N, CA and C atoms of all chains as a GROMACS GRO file, in nm:
protein
  609
    1MET      N    1   0.085  -0.120   0.000
    1MET     CA    2   0.000   0.000   0.000
    1MET      C    3   0.088   0.126   0.000
    2PRO      N    4   0.044   0.229  -0.067
    2PRO     CA    5   0.124   0.352  -0.066
    2PRO      C    6   0.122   0.420   0.071
    3ASP      N    7   0.223   0.498   0.096
    3ASP     CA    8   0.230   0.574   0.221
    3ASP      C    9   0.147   0.701   0.205
    4THR      N   10   0.039   0.710   0.285
    4THR     CA   11  -0.046   0.829   0.277
    4THR      C   12   0.007   0.941   0.366
    5GLY      N   13   0.105   0.908   0.449
    5GLY     CA   14   0.159   1.009   0.540
    5GLY      C   15   0.087   1.014   0.673
    6ASP      N   16  -0.005   0.922   0.694
    6ASP     CA   17  -0.085   0.924   0.817
    6ASP      C   18  -0.136   0.783   0.842
    7ALA      N   19  -0.111   0.732   0.962
    7ALA     CA   20  -0.147   0.592   0.991
    7ALA      C   21  -0.297   0.568   0.980
    8VAL      N   22  -0.376   0.664   1.027
    8VAL     CA   23  -0.522   0.645   1.025
    8VAL      C   24  -0.573   0.639   0.880
    9THR      N   25  -0.523   0.730   0.798
    9THR     CA   26  -0.562   0.730   0.657
    9THR      C   27  -0.514   0.602   0.589
   10GLY      N   28  -0.392   0.559   0.626
   10GLY     CA   29  -0.339   0.434   0.570
   10GLY      C   30  -0.429   0.315   0.602
   11ARG      N   31  -0.481   0.313   0.723
   11ARG     CA   32  -0.571   0.203   0.760
   11ARG      C   33  -0.700   0.208   0.679
   12SER      N   34  -0.746   0.328   0.648
   12SER     CA   35  -0.866   0.340   0.563
   12SER      C   36  -0.839   0.284   0.424
   13VAL      N   37  -0.719   0.311   0.372
   13VAL     CA   38  -0.681   0.257   0.241
   13VAL      C   39  -0.678   0.104   0.247
   14ASP      N   40  -0.611   0.052   0.350
   14ASP     CA   41  -0.602  -0.094   0.366
   14ASP      C   42  -0.741  -0.156   0.374
   15ALA      N   43  -0.827  -0.096   0.456
   15ALA     CA   44  -0.961  -0.153   0.476
   15ALA      C   45  -1.039  -0.153   0.345
   16PHE      N   46  -1.028  -0.043   0.269
   16PHE     CA   47  -1.102  -0.037   0.143
   16PHE      C   48  -1.052  -0.143   0.046
   17VAL      N   49  -0.922  -0.153   0.032
   17VAL     CA   50  -0.866  -0.249  -0.064
   17VAL      C   51  -0.902  -0.392  -0.023
   18GLU      N   52  -0.897  -0.420   0.107
   18GLU     CA   53  -0.934  -0.554   0.153
   18GLU      C   54  -1.080  -0.583   0.123
   19GLU      N   55  -1.166  -0.483   0.147
   19GLU     CA   56  -1.309  -0.504   0.123
   19GLU      C   57  -1.336  -0.521  -0.027
   20ALA      N   58  -1.266  -0.444  -0.109
   20ALA     CA   59  -1.284  -0.456  -0.254
   20ALA      C   60  -1.237  -0.593  -0.302
   21ALA      N   61  -1.124  -0.640  -0.247
   21ALA     CA   62  -1.075  -0.773  -0.286
   21ALA      C   63  -1.175  -0.880  -0.244
   22ALA      N   64  -1.231  -0.866  -0.125
   22ALA     CA   65  -1.330  -0.963  -0.079
   22ALA      C   66  -1.452  -0.962  -0.170
   23ALA      N   67  -1.496  -0.843  -0.209
   23ALA     CA   68  -1.612  -0.833  -0.298
   23ALA      C   69  -1.582  -0.897  -0.433
   24LEU      N   70  -1.461  -0.876  -0.482
   24LEU     CA   71  -1.424  -0.936  -0.611
   24LEU      C   72  -1.420  -1.089  -0.600
   25ARG      N   73  -1.374  -1.140  -0.486
   25ARG     CA   74  -1.373  -1.286  -0.467
   25ARG      C   75  -1.515  -1.341  -0.463
   26VAL      N   76  -1.602  -1.272  -0.392
   26VAL     CA   77  -1.743  -1.314  -0.386
   26VAL      C   78  -1.803  -1.313  -0.526
   27LEU      N   79  -1.773  -1.206  -0.600
   27LEU     CA   80  -1.827  -1.195  -0.736
   27LEU      C   81  -1.774  -1.307  -0.825
   28ALA      N   82  -1.645  -1.331  -0.817
   28ALA     CA   83  -1.586  -1.438  -0.899
   28ALA      C   84  -1.649  -1.572  -0.864
   29GLY      N   85  -1.668  -1.596  -0.735
   29GLY     CA   86  -1.731  -1.722  -0.692
   29GLY      C   87  -1.873  -1.732  -0.741
   30ALA      N   88  -1.946  -1.623  -0.730
   30ALA     CA   89  -2.087  -1.625  -0.772
   30ALA      C   90  -2.098  -1.645  -0.923
   31LEU      N   91  -2.015  -1.575  -0.997
   31LEU     CA   92  -2.022  -1.589  -1.143
   31LEU      C   93  -1.975  -1.728  -1.185
   32GLY      N   94  -1.875  -1.782  -1.115
   32GLY     CA   95  -1.830  -1.917  -1.146
   32GLY      C   96  -1.938  -2.019  -1.118
   33ALA      N   97  -2.006  -2.002  -1.005
   33ALA     CA   98  -2.112  -2.095  -0.969
   33ALA      C   99  -2.229  -2.085  -1.068
   34ALA      N  100  -2.261  -1.960  -1.107
   34ALA     CA  101  -2.370  -1.942  -1.202
   34ALA      C  102  -2.335  -2.003  -1.337
   35SER      N  103  -2.208  -1.985  -1.376
   35SER     CA  104  -2.162  -2.042  -1.503
   35SER      C  105  -2.168  -2.193  -1.500
   36ALA      N  106  -2.123  -2.252  -1.388
   36ALA     CA  107  -2.126  -2.398  -1.375
   36ALA      C  108  -2.269  -2.448  -1.378
   37ALA      N  109  -2.359  -2.375  -1.310
   37ALA     CA  110  -2.499  -2.417  -1.308
   37ALA      C  111  -2.558  -2.411  -1.449
   38GLY      N  112  -2.524  -2.302  -1.520
   38GLY     CA  113  -2.572  -2.288  -1.658
   38GLY      C  114  -2.519  -2.398  -1.746
   39GLY      N  115  -2.391  -2.433  -1.728
   39GLY     CA  116  -2.330  -2.538  -1.809
   39GLY      C  117  -2.391  -2.673  -1.781
   40SER      N  118  -2.424  -2.697  -1.656
   40SER     CA  119  -2.479  -2.828  -1.622
   40SER      C  120  -2.620  -2.844  -1.673
   41ARG      N  121  -2.689  -2.729  -1.693
   41ARG     CA  122  -2.826  -2.738  -1.745
   41ARG      C  123  -2.826  -2.763  -1.896
   42SER      N  124  -2.720  -2.720  -1.965
   42SER     CA  125  -2.720  -2.732  -2.110
   42SER      C  126  -2.677  -2.869  -2.155
   43MET      N  127   1.230   1.328   0.912
   43MET     CA  128   1.086   1.312   0.882
   43MET      C  129   1.032   1.447   0.834
   44THR      N  130   0.974   1.444   0.715
   44THR     CA  131   0.919   1.568   0.661
   44THR      C  132   0.789   1.604   0.734
   45ALA      N  133   0.759   1.732   0.731
   45ALA     CA  134   0.636   1.777   0.797
   45ALA      C  135   0.512   1.739   0.718
   46VAL      N  136   0.529   1.706   0.591
   46VAL     CA  137   0.416   1.661   0.509
   46VAL      C  138   0.454   1.527   0.446
   47PRO      N  139   0.446   1.420   0.525
   47PRO     CA  140   0.491   1.289   0.474
   47PRO      C  141   0.388   1.229   0.379
   48GLY      N  142   0.433   1.126   0.307
   48GLY     CA  143   0.342   1.056   0.217
   48GLY      C  144   0.405   1.039   0.080
   49ASP      N  145   0.346   0.949   0.004
   49ASP     CA  146   0.401   0.910  -0.126
   49ASP      C  147   0.297   0.939  -0.236
   50PRO      N  148   0.302   1.059  -0.296
   50PRO     CA  149   0.201   1.094  -0.397
   50PRO      C  150   0.200   0.998  -0.515
   51ALA      N  151   0.318   0.956  -0.560
   51ALA     CA  152   0.322   0.868  -0.677
   51ALA      C  153   0.253   0.735  -0.648
   52GLY      N  154   0.279   0.679  -0.530
   52GLY     CA  155   0.216   0.552  -0.493
   52GLY      C  156   0.065   0.566  -0.480
   53CYS      N  157   0.020   0.676  -0.420
   53CYS     CA  158  -0.125   0.698  -0.405
   53CYS      C  159  -0.191   0.716  -0.541
   54SER      N  160  -0.123   0.786  -0.630
   54SER     CA  161  -0.176   0.806  -0.764
   54SER      C  162  -0.185   0.673  -0.839
   55GLN      N  163  -0.083   0.590  -0.822
   55GLN     CA  164  -0.083   0.460  -0.889
   55GLN      C  165  -0.196   0.372  -0.837
   56LEU      N  166  -0.216   0.372  -0.705
   56LEU     CA  167  -0.327   0.294  -0.649
   56LEU      C  168  -0.459   0.344  -0.706
   57GLY      N  169  -0.475   0.476  -0.713
   57GLY     CA  170  -0.598   0.532  -0.769
   57GLY      C  171  -0.620   0.486  -0.912
   58ALA      N  172  -0.513   0.487  -0.990
   58ALA     CA  173  -0.525   0.444  -1.130
   58ALA      C  174  -0.564   0.296  -1.138
   59GLU      N  175  -0.506   0.215  -1.051
   59GLU     CA  176  -0.539   0.071  -1.053
   59GLU      C  177  -0.685   0.046  -1.015
   60LEU      N  178  -0.731   0.121  -0.916
   60LEU     CA  179  -0.872   0.105  -0.875
   60LEU      C  180  -0.965   0.144  -0.990
   61ARG      N  181  -0.932   0.254  -1.058
   61ARG     CA  182  -1.018   0.301  -1.167
   61ARG      C  183  -1.010   0.207  -1.288
   62THR      N  184  -0.895   0.148  -1.311
   62THR     CA  185  -0.882   0.051  -1.420
   62THR      C  186  -0.969  -0.070  -1.394
   63THR      N  187  -0.967  -0.117  -1.269
   63THR     CA  188  -1.052  -0.231  -1.233
   63THR      C  189  -1.200  -0.194  -1.251
   64ALA      N  190  -1.235  -0.073  -1.210
   64ALA     CA  191  -1.374  -0.027  -1.228
   64ALA      C  192  -1.412  -0.027  -1.376
   65ALA      N  193  -1.320   0.019  -1.460
   65ALA     CA  194  -1.349   0.026  -1.604
   65ALA      C  195  -1.369  -0.115  -1.662
   66ARG      N  196  -1.291  -0.211  -1.614
   66ARG     CA  197  -1.308  -0.349  -1.662
   66ARG      C  198  -1.443  -0.405  -1.621
   67LEU      N  199  -1.483  -0.375  -1.498
   67LEU     CA  200  -1.614  -0.421  -1.452
   67LEU      C  201  -1.726  -0.355  -1.534
   68ALA      N  202  -1.706  -0.228  -1.570
   68ALA     CA  203  -1.807  -0.158  -1.649
   68ALA      C  204  -1.825  -0.223  -1.786
   69GLU      N  205  -1.719  -0.286  -1.834
   69GLU     CA  206  -1.730  -0.354  -1.964
   69GLU      C  207  -1.813  -0.481  -1.956
   70VAL      N  208  -1.805  -0.552  -1.844
   70VAL     CA  209  -1.878  -0.679  -1.833
   70VAL      C  210  -2.020  -0.659  -1.780
   71GLU      N  211  -2.042  -0.547  -1.713
   71GLU     CA  212  -2.172  -0.527  -1.645
   71GLU      C  213  -2.293  -0.538  -1.739
   72PRO      N  214  -2.288  -0.481  -1.860
   72PRO     CA  215  -2.408  -0.488  -1.946
   72PRO      C  216  -2.446  -0.630  -1.986
   73ALA      N  217  -2.347  -0.721  -1.985
   73ALA     CA  218  -2.376  -0.858  -2.029
   73ALA      C  219  -2.438  -0.944  -1.919
   74LEU      N  220  -2.438  -0.893  -1.797
   74LEU     CA  221  -2.489  -0.974  -1.686
   74LEU      C  222  -2.642  -0.965  -1.678
   75PRO      N  223  -2.708  -1.076  -1.653
   75PRO     CA  224  -2.854  -1.072  -1.634
   75PRO      C  225  -2.885  -1.002  -1.502
   76PRO      N  226  -3.004  -0.943  -1.491
   76PRO     CA  227  -3.041  -0.880  -1.364
   76PRO      C  228  -3.031  -0.981  -1.251
   77GLY      N  229  -2.979  -0.937  -1.140
   77GLY     CA  230  -2.964  -1.028  -1.027
   77GLY      C  231  -2.856  -0.982  -0.933
   78PRO      N  232  -2.827  -1.062  -0.834
   78PRO     CA  233  -2.731  -1.018  -0.731
   78PRO      C  234  -2.590  -0.994  -0.785
   79GLU      N  235  -2.548  -1.073  -0.886
   79GLU     CA  236  -2.414  -1.050  -0.939
   79GLU      C  237  -2.406  -0.914  -1.008
   80ALA      N  238  -2.508  -0.882  -1.087
   80ALA     CA  239  -2.511  -0.753  -1.156
   80ALA      C  240  -2.515  -0.639  -1.054
   81ASP      N  241  -2.591  -0.658  -0.947
   81ASP     CA  242  -2.598  -0.554  -0.843
   81ASP      C  243  -2.461  -0.533  -0.780
   82LEU      N  244  -2.391  -0.644  -0.752
   82LEU     CA  245  -2.260  -0.633  -0.689
   82LEU      C  246  -2.158  -0.569  -0.784
   83VAL      N  247  -2.166  -0.605  -0.911
   83VAL     CA  248  -2.075  -0.544  -1.010
   83VAL      C  249  -2.097  -0.394  -1.015
   84ARG      N  250  -2.223  -0.352  -1.018
   84ARG     CA  251  -2.252  -0.208  -1.024
   84ARG      C  252  -2.199  -0.137  -0.899
   85ALA      N  253  -2.223  -0.199  -0.782
   85ALA     CA  254  -2.173  -0.138  -0.657
   85ALA      C  255  -2.021  -0.131  -0.659
   86LEU      N  256  -1.960  -0.238  -0.702
   86LEU     CA  257  -1.813  -0.244  -0.704
   86LEU      C  258  -1.754  -0.140  -0.798
   87LEU      N  259  -1.806  -0.134  -0.919
   87LEU     CA  260  -1.743  -0.042  -1.015
   87LEU      C  261  -1.763   0.103  -0.972
   88LEU      N  262  -1.879   0.133  -0.914
   88LEU     CA  263  -1.901   0.269  -0.865
   88LEU      C  264  -1.805   0.304  -0.753
   89ARG      N  265  -1.791   0.212  -0.657
   89ARG     CA  266  -1.707   0.241  -0.540
   89ARG      C  267  -1.559   0.240  -0.575
   90LEU      N  268  -1.519   0.150  -0.663
   90LEU     CA  269  -1.379   0.147  -0.705
   90LEU      C  270  -1.344   0.275  -0.779
   91ASP      N  271  -1.436   0.320  -0.864
   91ASP     CA  272  -1.408   0.442  -0.940
   91ASP      C  273  -1.399   0.564  -0.848
   92ARG      N  274  -1.493   0.572  -0.755
   92ARG     CA  275  -1.491   0.686  -0.662
   92ARG      C  276  -1.367   0.684  -0.573
   93ALA      N  277  -1.333   0.565  -0.524
   93ALA     CA  278  -1.214   0.554  -0.438
   93ALA      C  279  -1.089   0.587  -0.518
   94GLY      N  280  -1.085   0.539  -0.643
   94GLY     CA  281  -0.970   0.570  -0.727
   94GLY      C  282  -0.957   0.719  -0.750
   95GLU      N  283  -1.070   0.783  -0.776
   95GLU     CA  284  -1.069   0.929  -0.796
   95GLU      C  285  -1.021   0.998  -0.668
   96ALA      N  286  -1.068   0.950  -0.552
   96ALA     CA  287  -1.027   1.012  -0.425
   96ALA      C  288  -0.876   0.995  -0.404
   97CYS      N  289  -0.824   0.877  -0.438
   97CYS     CA  290  -0.679   0.855  -0.424
   97CYS      C  291  -0.601   0.947  -0.517
   98GLN      N  292  -0.650   0.964  -0.639
   98GLN     CA  293  -0.578   1.049  -0.734
   98GLN      C  294  -0.584   1.196  -0.692
   99ARG      N  295  -0.701   1.238  -0.642
   99ARG     CA  296  -0.713   1.377  -0.596
   99ARG      C  297  -0.621   1.399  -0.475
  100PHE      N  298  -0.619   1.300  -0.385
  100PHE     CA  299  -0.531   1.312  -0.268
  100PHE      C  300  -0.384   1.321  -0.312
  101ALA      N  301  -0.349   1.239  -0.409
  101ALA     CA  302  -0.210   1.240  -0.458
  101ALA      C  303  -0.173   1.378  -0.510
  102GLN      N  304  -0.264   1.441  -0.583
  102GLN     CA  305  -0.238   1.577  -0.634
  102GLN      C  306  -0.223   1.676  -0.519
  103ASP      N  307  -0.315   1.667  -0.422
  103ASP     CA  308  -0.309   1.760  -0.307
  103ASP      C  309  -0.181   1.739  -0.226
  104LEU      N  310  -0.144   1.612  -0.208
  104LEU     CA  311  -0.024   1.581  -0.132
  104LEU      C  312   0.101   1.633  -0.203
  105ALA      N  313   0.106   1.611  -0.334
  105ALA     CA  314   0.221   1.659  -0.411
  105ALA      C  315   0.229   1.812  -0.405
  106ALA      N  316   0.115   1.879  -0.414
  106ALA     CA  317   0.114   2.025  -0.407
  106ALA      C  318   0.160   2.072  -0.269
  107ALA      N  319   0.116   2.003  -0.165
  107ALA     CA  320   0.156   2.041  -0.028
  107ALA      C  321   0.306   2.021  -0.010
  108GLN      N  322   0.359   1.914  -0.065
  108GLN     CA  323   0.504   1.890  -0.051
  108GLN      C  324   0.585   1.992  -0.130
  109ARG      N  325   0.532   2.033  -0.247
  109ARG     CA  326   0.600   2.139  -0.322
  109ARG      C  327   0.600   2.269  -0.243
  110GLU      N  328   0.485   2.302  -0.183
  110GLU     CA  329   0.474   2.424  -0.104
  110GLU      C  330   0.567   2.417   0.018
  111LEU      N  331   0.580   2.298   0.075
  111LEU     CA  332   0.671   2.282   0.189
  111LEU      C  333   0.815   2.311   0.147
  112ARG      N  334   0.853   2.264   0.028
  112ARG     CA  335   0.990   2.291  -0.019
  112ARG      C  336   1.011   2.441  -0.041
  113ARG      N  337   0.910   2.508  -0.099
  113ARG     CA  338   0.920   2.653  -0.120
  113ARG      C  339   0.929   2.726   0.015
  114LEU      N  340   0.845   2.681   0.107
  114LEU     CA  341   0.845   2.743   0.240
  114LEU      C  342   0.980   2.726   0.308
  115ALA      N  343   1.037   2.605   0.297
  115ALA     CA  344   1.166   2.579   0.362
  115ALA      C  345   1.272   2.673   0.306
  116LEU      N  346   1.268   2.696   0.175
  116LEU     CA  347   1.365   2.787   0.114
  116LEU      C  348   1.344   2.930   0.165
  117ASP      N  349   1.219   2.971   0.173
  117ASP     CA  350   1.190   3.107   0.219
  117ASP      C  351   1.228   3.125   0.366
  118VAL      N  352   1.202   3.020   0.445
  118VAL     CA  353   1.239   3.025   0.587
  118VAL      C  354   1.390   3.039   0.601
  119GLU      N  355   1.461   2.958   0.524
  119GLU     CA  356   1.607   2.965   0.528
  119GLU      C  357   1.656   3.103   0.482
  120GLY      N  358   1.592   3.153   0.375
  120GLY     CA  359   1.630   3.284   0.323
  120GLY      C  360   1.608   3.395   0.423
  121ALA      N  361   1.510   3.375   0.512
  121ALA     CA  362   1.482   3.477   0.614
  121ALA      C  363   1.570   3.459   0.737
  122GLY      N  364   1.660   3.361   0.732
  122GLY     CA  365   1.749   3.338   0.846
  122GLY      C  366   1.682   3.266   0.961
  123LEU      N  367   1.570   3.201   0.930
  123LEU     CA  368   1.496   3.131   1.034
  123LEU      C  369   1.510   2.980   1.012
  124VAL      N  370   1.455   2.901   1.103
  124VAL     CA  371   1.461   2.755   1.087
  124VAL      C  372   1.319   2.699   1.094
  125LEU      N  373   1.302   2.589   1.020
  125LEU     CA  374   1.171   2.520   1.017
  125LEU      C  375   1.187   2.388   1.089
  126ASP      N  376   1.114   2.374   1.199
  126ASP     CA  377   1.118   2.250   1.277
  126ASP      C  378   0.979   2.188   1.270
  127GLY      N  379   0.964   2.087   1.186
  127GLY     CA  380   0.829   2.037   1.159
  127GLY      C  381   0.753   2.145   1.085
  128LEU      N  382   0.645   2.192   1.144
  128LEU     CA  383   0.571   2.304   1.085
  128LEU      C  384   0.585   2.430   1.169
  129THR      N  385   0.684   2.431   1.254
  129THR     CA  386   0.708   2.548   1.339
  129THR      C  387   0.826   2.629   1.285
  130VAL      N  388   0.802   2.757   1.261
  130VAL     CA  389   0.908   2.847   1.217
  130VAL      C  390   0.966   2.913   1.343
  131ALA      N  391   1.098   2.907   1.354
  131ALA     CA  392   1.160   2.958   1.477
  131ALA      C  393   1.287   3.036   1.443
  132GLU      N  394   1.330   3.116   1.541
  132GLU     CA  395   1.459   3.184   1.527
  132GLU      C  396   1.568   3.084   1.562
  133PRO      N  397   1.683   3.094   1.494
  133PRO     CA  398   1.791   3.001   1.525
  133PRO      C  399   1.854   3.035   1.660
  134TRP      N  400   1.920   2.932   1.715
  134TRP     CA  401   1.996   2.956   1.838
  134TRP      C  402   2.114   3.048   1.806
  135GLY      N  403   2.158   3.119   1.908
  135GLY     CA  404   2.278   3.200   1.892
  135GLY      C  405   2.248   3.348   1.893
  136VAL      N  406   2.353   3.423   1.902
  136VAL     CA  407   2.341   3.568   1.910
  136VAL      C  408   2.344   3.626   1.770
  137ALA      N  409   2.254   3.721   1.743
  137ALA     CA  410   2.252   3.788   1.613
  137ALA      C  411   2.250   3.939   1.637
  138PRO      N  412   2.306   4.016   1.544
  138PRO     CA  413   2.295   4.162   1.557
  138PRO      C  414   2.149   4.204   1.569
  139ALA      N  415   2.128   4.314   1.637
  139ALA     CA  416   1.991   4.356   1.668
  139ALA      C  417   1.906   4.373   1.542
  140GLU      N  418   1.965   4.433   1.437
  140GLU     CA  419   1.883   4.456   1.316
  140GLU      C  420   1.851   4.324   1.245
  141VAL      N  421   1.943   4.228   1.250
  141VAL     CA  422   1.916   4.096   1.190
  141VAL      C  423   1.805   4.026   1.268
  142ALA      N  424   1.815   4.028   1.400
  142ALA     CA  425   1.713   3.964   1.483
  142ALA      C  426   1.577   4.030   1.461
  143ALA      N  427   1.577   4.161   1.445
  143ALA     CA  428   1.451   4.233   1.424
  143ALA      C  429   1.389   4.192   1.290
  144GLU      N  430   1.472   4.182   1.188
  144GLU     CA  431   1.422   4.143   1.056
  144GLU      C  432   1.367   4.000   1.060
  145ARG      N  433   1.435   3.912   1.131
  145ARG     CA  434   1.385   3.774   1.144
  145ARG      C  435   1.248   3.773   1.213
  146ARG      N  436   1.236   3.848   1.319
  146ARG     CA  437   1.109   3.851   1.392
  146ARG      C  438   0.998   3.914   1.308
  147ARG      N  439   1.037   4.007   1.221
  147ARG     CA  440   0.936   4.067   1.134
  147ARG      C  441   0.882   3.965   1.034
  148ARG      N  442   0.969   3.880   0.981
  148ARG     CA  443   0.928   3.782   0.880
  148ARG      C  444   0.858   3.660   0.940
  149LEU      N  445   0.889   3.631   1.065
  149LEU     CA  446   0.844   3.504   1.123
  149LEU      C  447   0.692   3.481   1.120
  150PRO      N  448   0.610   3.579   1.160
  150PRO     CA  449   0.465   3.551   1.166
  150PRO      C  450   0.406   3.512   1.031
  151GLU      N  451   0.448   3.581   0.926
  151GLU     CA  452   0.393   3.550   0.792
  151GLU      C  453   0.433   3.409   0.749
  152LEU      N  454   0.558   3.373   0.775
  152LEU     CA  455   0.604   3.238   0.738
  152LEU      C  456   0.535   3.132   0.823
  153GLN      N  457   0.511   3.163   0.950
  153GLN     CA  458   0.442   3.067   1.037
  153GLN      C  459   0.298   3.048   0.989
  154ARG      N  460   0.235   3.155   0.946
  154ARG     CA  461   0.097   3.142   0.894
  154ARG      C  462   0.096   3.054   0.770
  155ARG      N  463   0.192   3.074   0.682
  155ARG     CA  464   0.201   2.989   0.562
  155ARG      C  465   0.217   2.842   0.603
  156SER      N  466   0.302   2.818   0.701
  156SER     CA  467   0.326   2.682   0.746
  156SER      C  468   0.198   2.620   0.802
  157GLU      N  469   0.124   2.699   0.879
  157GLU     CA  470   0.000   2.646   0.938
  157GLU      C  471  -0.105   2.620   0.831
  158ARG      N  472  -0.111   2.708   0.731
  158ARG     CA  473  -0.205   2.684   0.620
  158ARG      C  474  -0.169   2.555   0.548
  159LEU      N  475  -0.040   2.535   0.530
  159LEU     CA  476   0.006   2.414   0.463
  159LEU      C  477  -0.033   2.289   0.543
  160GLY      N  478  -0.012   2.295   0.674
  160GLY     CA  479  -0.051   2.181   0.758
  160GLY      C  480  -0.199   2.155   0.752
  161ALA      N  481  -0.278   2.262   0.752
  161ALA     CA  482  -0.424   2.247   0.748
  161ALA      C  483  -0.468   2.190   0.614
  162THR      N  484  -0.404   2.234   0.506
  162THR     CA  485  -0.438   2.182   0.374
  162THR      C  486  -0.410   2.032   0.365
  163ALA      N  487  -0.294   1.991   0.415
  163ALA     CA  488  -0.259   1.849   0.412
  163ALA      C  489  -0.356   1.769   0.498
  164ALA      N  490  -0.394   1.822   0.612
  164ALA     CA  491  -0.487   1.750   0.701
  164ALA      C  492  -0.624   1.738   0.635
  165ARG      N  493  -0.668   1.844   0.566
  165ARG     CA  494  -0.798   1.836   0.497
  165ARG      C  495  -0.794   1.731   0.387
  166ALA      N  496  -0.682   1.725   0.315
  166ALA     CA  497  -0.670   1.626   0.207
  166ALA      C  498  -0.678   1.485   0.263
  167ARG      N  499  -0.610   1.462   0.374
  167ARG     CA  500  -0.614   1.328   0.436
  167ARG      C  501  -0.755   1.296   0.484
  168GLY      N  502  -0.820   1.396   0.543
  168GLY     CA  503  -0.956   1.375   0.593
  168GLY      C  504  -1.052   1.340   0.480
  169ALA      N  505  -1.038   1.410   0.367
  169ALA     CA  506  -1.126   1.383   0.253
  169ALA      C  507  -1.103   1.241   0.201
  170LEU      N  508  -0.978   1.199   0.195
  170LEU     CA  509  -0.949   1.063   0.149
  170LEU      C  510  -1.006   0.960   0.246
  171ARG      N  511  -0.986   0.984   0.374
  171ARG     CA  512  -1.038   0.890   0.476
  171ARG      C  513  -1.189   0.876   0.463
  172ARG      N  514  -1.258   0.990   0.452
  172ARG     CA  515  -1.405   0.985   0.445
  172ARG      C  516  -1.450   0.908   0.321
  173ALA      N  517  -1.387   0.937   0.207
  173ALA     CA  518  -1.426   0.871   0.082
  173ALA      C  519  -1.404   0.720   0.092
  174LEU      N  520  -1.290   0.681   0.148
  174LEU     CA  521  -1.260   0.538   0.154
  174LEU      C  522  -1.346   0.467   0.259
  175ASP      N  523  -1.367   0.532   0.372
  175ASP     CA  524  -1.450   0.468   0.476
  175ASP      C  525  -1.593   0.449   0.426
  176GLU      N  526  -1.644   0.549   0.355
  176GLU     CA  527  -1.779   0.537   0.299
  176GLU      C  528  -1.783   0.422   0.196
  177GLY      N  529  -1.679   0.416   0.112
  177GLY     CA  530  -1.673   0.310   0.012
  177GLY      C  531  -1.662   0.173   0.075
  178THR      N  532  -1.584   0.163   0.182
  178THR     CA  533  -1.568   0.034   0.251
  178THR      C  534  -1.702  -0.013   0.305
  179GLN      N  535  -1.775   0.078   0.368
  179GLN     CA  536  -1.904   0.039   0.426
  179GLN      C  537  -2.002  -0.002   0.316
  180ALA      N  538  -2.001   0.074   0.206
  180ALA     CA  539  -2.093   0.043   0.097
  180ALA      C  540  -2.061  -0.093   0.035
  181LEU      N  541  -1.932  -0.121   0.018
  181LEU     CA  542  -1.894  -0.250  -0.038
  181LEU      C  543  -1.928  -0.364   0.056
  182ARG      N  544  -1.907  -0.340   0.186
  182ARG     CA  545  -1.940  -0.445   0.284
  182ARG      C  546  -2.089  -0.477   0.276
  183ALA      N  547  -2.170  -0.373   0.266
  183ALA     CA  548  -2.315  -0.394   0.257
  183ALA      C  549  -2.352  -0.466   0.128
  184ALA      N  550  -2.289  -0.425   0.018
  184ALA     CA  551  -2.322  -0.488  -0.112
  184ALA      C  552  -2.278  -0.634  -0.114
  185THR      N  553  -2.161  -0.661  -0.060
  185THR     CA  554  -2.112  -0.800  -0.056
  185THR      C  555  -2.201  -0.884   0.035
  186GLY      N  556  -2.236  -0.827   0.148
  186GLY     CA  557  -2.323  -0.899   0.241
  186GLY      C  558  -2.458  -0.929   0.179
  187ALA      N  559  -2.509  -0.831   0.105
  187ALA     CA  560  -2.640  -0.853   0.040
  187ALA      C  561  -2.630  -0.965  -0.062
  188THR      N  562  -2.523  -0.966  -0.138
  188THR     CA  563  -2.505  -1.071  -0.239
  188THR      C  564  -2.488  -1.207  -0.173
  189THR      N  565  -2.404  -1.212  -0.072
  189THR     CA  566  -2.381  -1.338  -0.002
  189THR      C  567  -2.508  -1.384   0.065
  190GLY      N  568  -2.581  -1.288   0.123
  190GLY     CA  569  -2.706  -1.323   0.191
  190GLY      C  570  -2.808  -1.382   0.095
  191ARG      N  571  -2.818  -1.319  -0.024
  191ARG     CA  572  -2.914  -1.370  -0.122
  191ARG      C  573  -2.873  -1.509  -0.169
  192ARG      N  574  -2.739  -1.524  -0.184
  192ARG     CA  575  -2.690  -1.655  -0.223
  192ARG      C  576  -2.724  -1.759  -0.117
  193THR      N  577  -2.699  -1.716   0.009
  193THR     CA  578  -2.724  -1.809   0.118
  193THR      C  579  -2.870  -1.852   0.118
  194ALA      N  580  -2.960  -1.754   0.096
  194ALA     CA  581  -3.102  -1.786   0.098
  194ALA      C  582  -3.139  -1.875  -0.020
  195GLY      N  583  -3.078  -1.848  -0.135
  195GLY     CA  584  -3.122  -1.919  -0.255
  195GLY      C  585  -3.052  -2.050  -0.281
  196TRP      N  586  -2.922  -2.056  -0.244
  196TRP     CA  587  -2.845  -2.173  -0.287
  196TRP      C  588  -2.790  -2.255  -0.172
  197GLY      N  589  -2.835  -2.230  -0.053
  197GLY     CA  590  -2.783  -2.306   0.058
  197GLY      C  591  -2.654  -2.249   0.114
  198GLY      N  592  -2.598  -2.153   0.045
  198GLY     CA  593  -2.498  -2.066   0.106
  198GLY      C  594  -2.354  -2.108   0.106
  199SER      N  595  -2.317  -2.230   0.095
  199SER     CA  596  -2.177  -2.265   0.121
  199SER      C  597  -2.086  -2.237   0.002
  200SER      N  598  -2.142  -2.210  -0.115
  200SER     CA  599  -2.056  -2.198  -0.232
  200SER      C  600  -1.991  -2.061  -0.248
  201VAL      N  601  -2.041  -1.960  -0.181
  201VAL     CA  602  -1.991  -1.825  -0.206
  201VAL      C  603  -1.952  -1.756  -0.077
  202THR      N  604  -1.862  -1.817  -0.006
  202THR     CA  605  -1.823  -1.757   0.121
  202THR      C  606  -1.679  -1.708   0.120
  203ALA      N  607  -1.610  -1.715   0.004
  203ALA     CA  608  -1.469  -1.675   0.000
  203ALA      C  609  -1.452  -1.528   0.029
   0.00000   0.00000   0.00000
């Protein structure tokens, strides 16, 4: 993570990036599951 | 330790990466059928783009503050004064009366500049914190909503990563 010059602001950056990564993982899992379900139906 | 610490280039790069990810999501979003995945993609791309913009704006403000700090340091030195953090002070030692008087005449204006600089940097950090904290909460809610819907619809264990 870049140095924001302030520990509190840095933690906000870390928290946002972690939450975004978690959301992307959830999305990838959901789309993968939906794709697999679609494939199994065809 | 500089009085205005931070890495503008790194913050700008992070902002660009967040916005690039948002742009990629914007490309796939129209192809998704209505549903929780599309909702999460929309939330993600909006929040990533806003956070990226906030990081880039902060990087600009931080770089400007650091430039102003360098100018201020030169002016402080030119006035025969010293900059300790954001405090402008007279140097130790004995100086002729007219030199000391001139230093004291310049000091208040330079101290005000220094305080304005500190306040500007603090405002920039505050704006970034607020933007990111808001984005974090919004993403947490959007992810929870998606996971919750999944849990209700599919038994839940497949999308917990």
